[in-house]
C-alpha positions in Angstrom: 240.5 109.2 236.2 240.6 110.7 239.6 239.7 108.5 242.6 236.9 109.4 244.9 239.4 109.9 247.7 241.5 112.3 245.6 238.3 114.2 244.6 237.1 114.5 248.2 240.6 115.8 249.2 240.5 118.4 246.5 237.0 119.4 247.5 238.0 119.8 251.2 240.9 122.1 250.2 238.5 124.3 248.3 235.8 124.4 251.0 238.5 125.3 253.5 239.4 128.2 251.3 235.8 129.3 250.8 234.9 129.6 254.5 236.6 133.0 255.0 235.1 134.4 251.8 231.6 133.1 252.7 231.6 134.6 256.2 232.2 138.0 254.7 229.7 137.7 251.8 226.4 139.3 251.4 225.0 135.9 250.6 225.4 134.6 254.1 224.8 138.0 255.9 226.6 136.8 259.0 226.2 140.1 260.9 222.4 140.0 260.5 222.5 136.4 261.7 224.6 137.4 264.8 222.0 140.1 265.4 219.3 137.4 265.6 218.1 136.7 262.1 217.5 133.1 261.3 219.3 131.5 258.3 216.5 128.9 257.9 214.0 129.3 255.1 210.2 128.6 255.1 210.3 125.2 253.6 212.5 123.6 256.2 210.9 125.5 259.0 207.4 124.2 258.0 208.4 120.7 257.2 210.7 120.0 260.2 208.3 121.6 262.6 209.1 122.2 266.3 212.5 121.1 267.4 212.3 122.2 271.0 213.9 119.7 273.3 214.9 117.4 270.4 218.4 116.1 269.5 219.2 117.2 266.0 222.2 116.2 263.8 223.1 118.5 260.9 225.1 116.8 258.2 227.3 118.9 255.9 226.7 122.0 258.1 229.4 124.3 256.5 230.2 126.9 259.1 227.1 126.2 261.2 224.6 129.0 260.7 221.7 126.7 260.1 222.9 124.5 262.9 222.9 127.4 265.3 219.5 128.6 264.0 218.0 125.2 265.0 219.6 125.6 268.4 218.0 129.0 268.8 214.7 127.2 268.2 215.4 124.9 271.1 217.1 121.9 269.6 220.2 120.2 271.1 222.4 120.4 268.0 225.4 118.6 266.6 226.9 119.9 263.3 229.2 117.9 261.1 231.4 119.1 258.2 234.5 117.7 256.5 236.3 121.1 256.3 238.3 121.9 259.4 238.1 125.7 258.7 234.3 125.5 258.6 234.2 123.7 262.0 236.6 126.1 263.6 234.4 129.0 262.4 231.3 127.3 263.6 232.7 126.7 267.1 233.9 130.3 267.3 230.5 131.6 266.4 228.8 129.3 268.9 231.1 130.7 271.7 230.7 134.3 270.5 226.9 134.1 270.4 226.6 131.8 273.5 224.5 129.3 271.6 225.1 125.8 272.9 226.2 123.5 270.1 228.6 120.6 269.3 230.6 120.7 266.1 232.7 117.8 264.7 235.0 117.7 261.7 234.6 114.4 259.8 234.2 112.9 256.4 230.5 111.9 256.3 231.3 108.3 255.4 233.6 108.0 258.3 231.3 109.7 260.8 230.1 106.5 262.6 233.8 105.9 263.7 233.9 109.3 265.4 230.4 110.2 266.6 228.3 108.1 268.9 224.6 108.4 269.8 221.2 108.6 268.1 219.0 111.6 267.1 215.4 112.6 266.8 216.1 114.5 263.7 218.8 114.3 261.0 218.9 117.3 258.7 220.8 118.5 255.6 220.0 121.1 253.0 220.8 123.1 249.9 223.7 122.0 247.8 224.8 118.9 249.7 224.2 115.8 247.6 226.5 116.7 244.6 229.5 116.3 246.9 228.7 112.7 247.8 230.0 109.9 245.5 228.1 107.1 247.1 224.4 107.8 248.0 223.6 104.3 249.2 226.4 104.6 251.8 225.1 108.1 252.7 221.6 106.6 253.3 223.0 104.1 255.7 224.8 106.8 257.7 221.5 108.8 257.9 219.7 105.7 259.1 222.4 104.8 261.6 221.9 108.1 263.5 218.1 108.1 263.7 216.3 106.8 266.8 213.3 104.6 266.1 210.6 107.0 265.2 213.1 109.7 264.3 212.9 111.7 261.0 215.4 112.6 258.3 214.7 115.9 256.5 216.3 116.9 253.2 215.9 120.2 251.2 217.9 120.2 248.1 218.3 121.6 244.5 216.3 119.4 242.1 218.6 117.2 240.0 216.9 118.7 236.9 218.9 121.8 237.6 222.0 119.8 236.6 220.6 119.9 233.1 219.8 123.6 232.8 222.2 126.1 231.3 223.4 128.5 234.1 224.7 131.1 231.7 221.8 131.9 229.4 219.2 134.6 229.9 216.3 132.3 229.5 215.7 128.7 230.7 217.2 126.1 228.4 218.7 122.7 228.6 222.5 122.3 228.6 224.3 119.5 226.7 227.0 119.4 229.4 224.9 118.3 232.3 224.4 114.8 233.8 221.3 113.4 235.5 222.6 109.9 236.3 225.7 109.0 238.3 228.0 106.9 236.1 230.7 106.9 238.8 232.7 109.6 237.1 232.7 113.0 238.9 232.4 116.2 236.9 235.3 118.5 237.5 235.3 122.3 237.6 238.1 124.8 238.0 237.0 128.2 239.3 237.9 130.9 241.8 234.4 131.7 243.0 231.3 130.0 244.4 227.6 130.5 244.6 228.2 133.3 247.1 229.7 136.7 246.1 233.4 137.2 246.2 236.4 135.4 244.7 239.4 133.4 245.8 242.9 134.5 245.0 243.4 131.4 242.8 241.4 128.9 240.8 240.8 125.6 242.5 239.4 122.3 241.2 236.2 120.8 242.6 234.5 117.6 241.8 230.7 116.9 241.8 228.6 113.8 241.3 225.2 114.0 239.6 222.3 112.3 241.3 218.7 111.4 240.3 215.5 111.5 242.4 215.3 107.8 242.3 218.8 107.4 243.5 218.1 109.6 246.5 214.9 107.8 247.4 216.3 104.3 246.9 219.4 105.2 249.1 217.1 106.0 252.0 214.6 103.2 251.6 217.4 100.8 250.9 218.8 101.7 254.3 215.4 100.8 255.9 213.8 104.2 256.2 210.2 104.9 255.3 209.5 107.7 252.8 206.8 110.0 254.3 206.7 112.6 251.5 208.6 114.0 248.5 207.8 117.5 247.4 209.0 119.5 244.4 209.1 123.2 244.0 209.5 125.6 241.0 211.9 127.9 242.9 215.4 127.8 244.4 217.1 129.0 247.6 219.8 131.0 245.8 220.3 132.8 242.5 221.4 129.9 240.4 220.5 131.4 237.1 220.6 134.9 235.6 216.9 134.7 234.8 216.0 134.4 238.5 214.3 137.1 240.6 213.8 137.0 244.3 210.3 137.3 245.7 208.8 138.0 249.0 208.9 134.4 250.1 212.7 134.6 250.2 213.2 132.2 247.3 214.4 132.8 243.7 211.8 132.3 240.9 211.9 132.4 237.1 211.1 135.8 235.6 209.3 133.9 232.8 205.5 133.6 233.4 204.2 130.0 233.3 207.6 128.5 234.2 206.9 124.9 235.2 210.3 123.2 235.9 211.1 121.7 239.2 214.1 123.5 240.8 214.1 122.3 244.4 212.8 119.3 246.3 212.3 118.2 249.9 211.6 114.9 251.5 211.0 113.3 254.9 212.0 109.7 255.8 211.4 108.1 259.1 212.9 105.2 261.0 210.1 102.9 261.9 209.6 101.8 265.5 
């Protein structure tokens, strides 16, 4: 059995390799972003609200497009990711676009050893939780960085998507998925990612399943107050062949009457 440390090291190597591919992909549309288009979607924009003049910490920021989008809206931003290549790219983009931002390379669990200060908003989104082996420890990191009255915002794929077959042409349950974290990561060997393009070799990644209750309990167990939990029947990316993109910018099922949760969001605050 692979240790969590070994799994995270393997994941870091793969994410380093993915950065160059992602910056050139249609999925991220970097040139459109550089021309002024935001990378943020309607759910997070509506739920986070105005960030002008606020200190915002973006966890698992990849190469920083969302972080810089928040900065364009007036936030004082800090982005954190565990992949050195992602942080180098984020810093380069910040300089090129003249958008003030601070970026730091750190394992999330080790972040309190490297980053001081407190924030009005802690934010993370889309495909982040599956890379974390210990959600209770994650919850304490989130709480650590919030000022009293500060808010944590999460937008993420619903854990039910871990149980749906991503190869079929219609929605159906897969027998290979997991909903509960039993401590054993799922391993995958592939040369691609959710974005278009391929690596020159197959690399192994490790993911940990999570449940809604585990996410909520990780945050409330760290002393945060849950303000809301929302569920949505659409996704932020084309996860399944039976998805179609609609005018709201999200991917929906082609099947009429589809009623599965595919994405969720929440807000949790640190009480005064």
